[in-house]
N, C-alpha and C positions, 0 to 999 in steps of 0.2 A: 504494500500500500504506500503510495507516495505521500510525502508530507512536505509542505512548503518550506519549513524551516529546519528540517532534519534529513539526513541521509538514513538509509536503512541501518547502516553500521552504527550511527549515532544513537538511534532508537534502541538498538540491541545493547550497546554499552551502557547507556543510562538506565535501561530497564534492569539489566543484570546487577548493576551497582546498587540500585534501590532495593532490589530483592535481597541481595547479600547483606546489606548494611542495616535495613530497617524491617524487613518482612519475614525473612526465613525463620528466625527463631520463634516467631509468633505462630507460624502455620505448620511447620514441618512435622511436629509430633502428632498432630490431630487431623491433618488433611492430605496424607500421602496419596499420590495419584490424582488429586484434584487439580484443576486449572486455576492459576492466578493471573489476573489481567491487571497490569499496573499502568496508571496514568503517569508518564515519565515527567510531566511538568509539575504535578502536585504531590506525587507520592501516594495518592489514594489508590486503593486496590479493591478488587472484587474477587471472590473465590467461589468456585462451584464445580461439581463433577462434570458439568457441561460447559465447554469454553464459550459457546455462543451465548448462553444465559449470562455468564459473567461479563462478557463484552457488552451485551445489551444493557445490563445494569450500570456499567461504567459510563456508557454513552448517554444514558438517561440522566445521569448526574451532570455530565459535561459533554455536550454533543460534539464539541471540537477537540476533544481529548486526543492526545497522541498516545496510543496504547502499545504495550509490550506484553506478550503472553508466554507463560511457561507452565510446565507440569511440576507440581511439588514432588521432590525426591527423585526426579528423573533427569538424565542428561539432555533429553530432547522431549518436546511436547508430543510428537507423533512418531510412529514407526511405519516405515514404508516396506512393502513387500510382505511376504508370508511364506508359509510352508503348507504343503498338502500332506495330510495324514492318509496313508494308505491302509485301509482296513482289510485284513486277510482273515479268512475263516479258519 
């Protein structure tokens, strides 16, 4: 998503920094696997098992927010690909 005042890298750096410095200790023990959406300009955040729900709540508070999302306790928010399980009788 393009932002007028930030590059994608700046959004990621600011979002990660806010998460590590202000949010992580508050959410990690009780929200493993849930999504955190951080407003990189205010530090406000929303948390939900559904990233879209968290994003909509953040945007309802501040429609012009610049948001960064991540999954609590995971190195990435999503996993691409998969494996097929072959069932044999």
